Every structure is written in structure tokens, then in C-alpha cells.
C-alpha positions in Angstrom: -10.3 -84.0 129.9 -10.5 -85.7 126.5 -13.9 -84.2 125.9 -12.6 -80.7 126.7 -9.7 -81.2 124.3 -12.1 -82.2 121.5 -14.4 -79.3 122.2 -11.4 -76.9 122.1 -10.3 -78.3 118.8 -13.8 -77.8 117.4 -13.7 -74.2 118.6 -10.4 -73.6 116.8 -11.7 -75.4 113.8 -14.8 -73.2 113.6 -12.5 -70.2 113.2 -11.2 -71.6 109.9 -14.6 -71.9 108.2 -14.3 -70.2 104.8 -18.0 -70.3 103.8 -20.7 -68.5 105.8 -22.9 -71.4 107.2 -25.9 -69.1 107.4 -27.6 -67.3 110.3 -29.5 -70.3 111.7 -26.3 -72.4 112.0 -24.4 -69.5 113.5 -27.0 -69.0 116.1 -26.9 -72.7 116.9 -23.1 -72.5 117.2 -23.3 -69.5 119.5 -26.0 -71.1 121.7 -24.1 -74.4 122.1 -20.8 -72.6 122.8 -22.4 -70.5 125.5 -24.2 -73.5 127.0 -21.0 -75.5 127.0 -18.9 -72.8 128.6 -21.4 -71.1 130.9 -24.3 -73.5 131.4 -28.0 -72.6 131.0 -28.9 -69.0 130.0 -29.3 -66.7 133.0 -29.0 -63.4 131.2 -31.8 -60.9 131.0 -33.7 -61.0 127.7 -32.5 -58.1 125.5 -34.8 -55.3 124.3 -37.0 -55.9 121.2 -35.0 -53.2 119.5 -31.8 -55.3 119.9 -32.7 -57.8 117.2 -29.3 -59.5 117.1 -29.0 -59.8 120.8 -32.6 -61.0 121.1 -32.0 -63.7 118.5 -28.8 -64.9 120.3 -30.6 -64.9 123.7 -33.5 -67.0 122.3 -31.2 -69.5 120.7 -29.3 -70.0 124.0 -32.4 -70.0 126.2 -34.0 -72.7 124.0 -31.4 -75.2 125.1 -32.9 -75.1 128.6 -31.1 -77.3 131.1 -29.0 -79.2 128.6 -25.8 -80.2 130.4 -22.5 -78.6 129.5 -21.0 -81.9 128.5 -23.9 -82.6 126.2 -23.6 -79.1 124.7 -19.9 -79.7 124.1 -20.7 -82.9 122.4 -23.4 -81.3 120.1 -21.1 -78.4 119.3 -18.3 -80.8 118.2 -20.8 -82.8 116.1 -22.1 -79.6 114.5 -18.6 -78.3 113.6 -17.5 -81.7 112.3 -20.7 -81.9 110.2 -19.9 -78.5 108.6 -16.5 -79.7 107.6 -17.8 -83.0 106.3 -20.2 -80.9 104.1 -17.3 -78.8 102.9 -15.3 -81.9 102.0 -18.3 -83.4 100.2 -18.8 -80.1 98.3 -15.2 -80.1 97.2 -15.5 -83.8 96.0 -18.7 -82.9 94.2 -17.0 -79.9 92.5 -14.4 -82.3 91.1 -17.2 -84.5 89.7 -19.0 -81.4 88.3 -16.0 -80.6 86.1 -16.6 -83.9 84.2 -20.4 -83.5 84.1 -20.8 -81.2 81.1 -19.0 -81.2 77.8 -16.7 -78.3 77.1 -17.6 -76.4 80.2 -16.6 -76.5 83.9 -19.1 -75.7 86.6 -17.8 -75.0 90.1 -19.3 -73.5 93.3 -17.4 -71.4 95.9 -19.1 -69.5 98.6 -21.9 -67.4 97.1 -20.7 -67.8 93.6 -21.2 -70.4 90.8 -18.7 -70.2 88.0 -19.5 -71.5 84.6 -16.4 -71.6 82.5 -16.0 -72.4 78.8 -13.4 -75.1 78.9 -12.0 -75.9 75.4 -8.9 -73.6 75.4 -7.3 -75.7 72.6 -10.3 -74.8 70.4 -10.5 -71.2 71.6 -13.5 -72.2 73.7 -15.7 -72.7 70.6 -19.2 -73.9 71.4 -20.3 -77.3 70.1 -23.9 -78.4 69.7 -23.7 -80.5 72.8 -22.4 -77.5 74.7 -25.5 -75.6 73.9 -27.5 -78.2 75.7 -25.1 -78.5 78.6 -24.8 -74.8 79.2 -28.6 -74.6 79.5 -28.6 -77.5 81.9 -25.7 -75.9 83.9 -27.7 -72.6 84.2 -30.7 -74.6 85.5 -28.4 -76.2 88.1 -27.0 -72.8 89.1 -30.6 -71.4 89.4 -31.4 -74.1 91.9 -28.4 -74.0 94.2 -27.7 -71.7 97.2 -25.5 -69.2 95.4 -26.7 -65.7 94.4 -24.3 -65.0 91.5 -23.2 -67.0 88.4 -20.0 -65.9 86.6 -19.7 -66.9 83.0 -16.0 -66.8 81.8 -13.5 -68.7 79.7 -10.5 -70.9 80.3 -7.2 -69.8 78.7 -6.7 -66.8 76.4 -10.1 -66.7 74.8 -13.5 -66.0 76.3 -15.1 -67.9 73.4 -14.7 -67.9 69.6 -18.4 -68.6 69.2 -19.8 -71.5 67.2 -17.6 -74.4 66.5 -17.9 -74.3 62.7 -18.0 -78.1 62.6 -21.6 -77.5 63.7 -22.2 -76.4 60.1 -19.8 -78.7 58.4 -21.5 -81.8 59.8 -25.1 -81.0 58.8 -26.8 -84.0 57.3 -28.5 -84.0 53.8 -31.9 -82.9 55.1 -31.0 -79.2 55.4 -34.6 -78.2 56.3 -34.9 -80.6 59.2 -31.4 -79.8 60.5 -32.0 -76.1 60.4 -35.3 -76.4 62.3 -33.6 -78.6 64.9 -30.8 -76.1 65.3 -33.3 -73.3 65.6 -35.1 -75.0 68.4 -31.9 -75.7 70.2 -30.8 -72.1 69.9 -34.3 -70.8 71.0 -34.1 -73.0 74.2 -30.5 -72.0 74.8 -31.2 -68.3 74.7 -34.4 -68.8 76.6 -32.3 -70.2 79.5 -30.5 -66.9 79.7 -33.6 -64.8 79.5 -35.3 -66.8 82.3 -32.2 -67.2 84.5 -33.4 -65.9 87.9 -30.2 -65.0 89.6 -27.5 -62.5 88.9 -25.5 -63.4 85.8 -22.0 -61.8 85.5 -20.0 -62.2 82.3 -16.2 -62.0 82.9 -14.8 -61.6 79.4 -11.2 -62.7 79.8 -10.2 -62.5 76.2 -11.5 -62.3 72.6 -15.2 -63.0 72.1 -16.8 -63.8 68.7 -20.4 -64.3 67.7 -23.0 -65.5 70.2 -20.7 -65.1 73.3 -20.9 -61.4 72.4 -24.6 -61.1 71.7 -25.4 -63.0 75.0 -23.7 -60.1 76.9 -26.9 -58.1 76.4 -28.7 -60.7 78.5 -26.2 -60.6 81.4 -26.7 -58.3 84.4 -23.1 -57.1 84.7 -20.2 -57.4 82.2 -16.5 -57.1 83.2 -13.8 -57.3 80.7 -10.0 -57.9 80.6 -8.0 -55.3 78.9 -7.1 -58.0 76.3 -10.8 -58.6 75.5 -12.1 -57.9 72.0 -15.6 -58.3 70.6 -16.9 -59.1 67.1 -20.2 -60.4 65.6 -19.3 -61.3 61.9 -22.8 -62.2 60.9 -22.7 -60.9 57.3 -19.3 -62.6 56.7 -21.1 -65.9 57.5 -24.4 -65.1 55.8 -26.3 -65.1 59.0 -28.3 -62.8 61.3 -28.0 -61.8 64.9 -29.2 -63.9 67.8 -29.5 -63.9 71.6 -31.9 -60.9 71.5 -29.1 -58.6 70.3 -31.4 -57.0 67.8 -33.3 -55.6 70.9 -30.6 -55.4 73.6 -27.8 -53.8 71.6 -29.7 -50.8 70.3 -31.1 -50.3 73.8 -27.5 -50.4 75.3 -25.5 -48.7 72.6 -27.9 -46.7 70.5 -28.9 -47.6 66.9 -25.9 -46.4 65.0 -23.3 -48.1 67.2 -25.4 -51.3 67.4 -25.8 -51.4 63.6 -22.0 -51.0 63.1 -21.6 -54.1 65.4 -24.4 -56.2 64.1 -24.5 -55.3 60.4 -20.9 -54.1 59.6 -19.0 -56.8 61.6 -17.2 -54.1 63.6 -14.5 -55.4 65.9 -13.9 -53.4 69.0 -11.9 -53.6 72.2 -12.7 -53.4 75.9 -12.3 -49.6 76.1 -14.8 -49.1 73.3 -17.1 -51.7 74.8 -17.1 -49.8 78.0 -17.8 -46.5 76.2 -20.8 -48.1 74.5 -22.2 -49.3 77.8 -21.7 -53.0 77.1 -19.0 -53.4 79.7 -19.2 -52.1 83.2 -15.5 -52.2 84.2 -12.1 -53.2 82.8 -9.4 -55.1 84.7 -5.8 -55.9 83.8 -5.5 -59.3 82.0 -2.8 -60.6 84.4 -5.0 -60.3 87.5 -8.4 -60.4 85.8 -10.1 -63.4 87.5 -8.8 -62.3 90.9 -10.0 -58.7 90.4 -13.5 -60.0 89.4 -13.7 -62.1 92.5 -12.6 -59.1 94.7 -15.2 -57.0 93.0 -17.8 -59.5 94.3 -16.5 -59.8 97.9 -19.4 -57.6 99.1 -21.7 -60.7 98.7 -20.9 -62.0 102.2 -22.6 -58.8 103.6 -25.4 -58.5 101.1 -28.9 -59.9 101.0 -29.1 -62.6 98.2 -32.9 -62.5 98.2 -32.8 -58.7 97.8 -30.6 -59.0 94.7 -32.7 -61.8 93.2 -36.0 -60.1 93.7 -34.6 -56.8 92.4 -33.4 -58.5 89.2 -36.9 -60.1 88.8 -38.5 -56.7 89.0 -35.9 -55.2 86.5 -36.5 -58.1 84.0 -40.2 -58.5 84.6 -41.5 -55.8 82.2 -39.4 -57.0 79.2 -39.2 -60.7 79.6 -42.1 -61.4 77.2 -40.5 -59.0 74.7 -37.2 -60.8 74.9 -38.9 -64.2 74.3 -40.7 -62.7 71.3 -37.4 -61.3 69.9 -35.7 -64.6 70.5 -38.5 -66.4 68.6 -38.2 -64.0 65.6 -34.4 -64.1 65.5 -34.4 -67.9 65.5 -37.1 -68.0 62.8 -35.0 -65.8 60.6 -31.8 -67.8 61.3 -33.6 -71.1 60.3 -34.4 -69.4 57.0 -30.8 -68.1 56.6 -29.3 -71.5 57.3 -31.3 -73.0 54.4 -30.5 -70.2 51.9 -28.0 -70.4 49.1 -26.6 -67.1 50.2 -25.7 -68.4 53.6 -24.2 -71.6 52.2 -22.0 -69.6 49.8 -20.8 -67.3 52.6 -19.9 -70.3 54.7 -18.0 -71.9 51.8 -16.1 -68.7 51.3 -15.3 -68.6 55.0 -14.1 -72.3 55.1 -12.0 -71.6 52.0 -10.3 -68.6 53.6 -9.7 -70.7 56.8 -8.1 -73.5 54.9 -5.6 -71.1 53.2 -4.4 -69.7 56.5 
């Protein structure tokens, strides 16, 4: 009696599973349940054309003469194991939030979320964050999820470089510039080589490299409060993140040049008209709307999406790496130039007067 009660509790518990455990586990659950409630398989093997029925029959039939009590016991252990994994995953997610500086990485179902997490600094990106974002992307590329969402905590998506990155440069400007160029090259390279689907969910204003990186994302959604600006000439710098290649391709040369050369600031509606943004959602329900947009994942083939992206990116990956190299080379030169230093000084002076 006690065993039956435990089995029934496991059956009820199984109905509350939020994450799809995968076809292999579901077949095992089915087989153990049938063995526990009906005994050994005595049904006729389905037709080869009934692929689902055939897979279920084979899973059940494989259990042979396993007793109903033992099947119940194994079913209970399987369900408890799935919930233990869920608890461990939740605990791991709490630890992940502390793993990287200025970003929060979390996993839920088929989605990894990578969130800029310095709302008090408008999610500005520090030197350490460049390294940690690349590491987080590597981690996301190796887990079981199909899609990674890049978004921001609070009102801003990201205000771009934390300008203390420039203010704290040591006296050896040449060495510092080369080191920063290498860091940027590897950071952008992590986006170029990211094998899974990368969705940018731009929840608010984006400035500088968070904007240029959008050209390397597979899909871009924006809040109706989002704005976009790349003020390179105000800072005496030049574009990065392959924007000199992706933006003209997405927007056309004239629009791209307004953005990259003339510091043009534009909103989500214009970003959509340019082709940079796929869809706009209301700010108040933005994150929920993005998640709803991706609900189809539970019914989709992850492998199909990943292989399709590989094919889409395959023919221009070498080009993107070449563009990245050239952009970083020019930036290293710019960072050492008197013109760039004077532009930065003007910017810092304006900021201090605000």
C-alpha cells in the first residue's frame, strides 16, 4: 500500500515538470509507467510508419519481465531524480549570478539569458566584463540550450564602455592600447563564433559597442523605449564589432554612414525600418513578450536551428574575422592618437559640467 502511494505521488509529481526532460527520458517514463500499471508488454508491435507508437512499444517491451513493484520503484526513482536535478539547477543558477562581474547568467528551459547587470552604472561595460562576457558565451555554447538572450537589467540595455576604462590607462599608452585591442578582438570574436542562436533583447537605451554588436546577433527585439547611438567621432574613435561590414549590409550605405560617422541617435521604430530590429514590444511587458515570442522552442528542433545558423554564417565568418582584425588595428592607432585623447578630454570636461 505504501509503495502504491509513493508511485501515485510520483505520477502526480511528473505532471508538474516544467522543463522537457527529452525524448529518451520521456520514453523511459512511459515504459516504466505501463510496466507498473499493466505488467509486461503484450501489445502488437505498431507499424513501421507509426514511428512514435513503435518507439513507445520498444521502450516498454525492453523491460521484459520486470515486476510491477520494481517498475514502480524505478519510476519513483526516475521522477525524484528529475526533481533533484531541477533543484540542483536552481541552486547552480543562484551561484552563476555571482560568477561573472557585472553580468548575470541564468538558464531556464531551452534559453540561456545573459544580462548586463550594473543598472546603477547604466550597465556600462568594464574591462573585466569584456573577459567575462566572452567566458559566459563559451559556457552558453556548451550547455543544452538552443538560444541565448542578451539583455539589460533596469532601464538601460547598456551605455557602452565604462569610460573609467580610458581614464585608468597607465603611462605606457602603446602597450595599453595593444592590450585593449587584443581584448576587443577576442571579445568580438566570441560573438562571431558563437554557434547557437543569439537574440538581443534591447530593453532600453544602447550606446556604442552594445549597438554595433547587434549586427552579429541573429535576431534583435527592442522595447519601445529603446534608443541607439554610436558616438564614435565625439570620442575620437572608430567603429567596432564588425559594424563597418554588417551595418551597410543591413541598412544600406547612406543610413549606416549616418549612424557610424555622424553619431545619429535613433529610436526603435527607425531601427526596425532600417532592418536592425525585427520586432518592437511595449516597455512594460518587454521581457515577458520576448519570452512568449520564443515559446515555440519546446516544439522546435534545436539541432535544426543550430545547423541552419552554421550554414547562414559559414560563408562570411572568415570575412567577419578579417573585418574585426582591421577594426581593432585602427582602434589601437586611434587610442594612441592626439586627436582621440583631445576628444576624450572634451567629453570628460562636458560630463563634469553636467
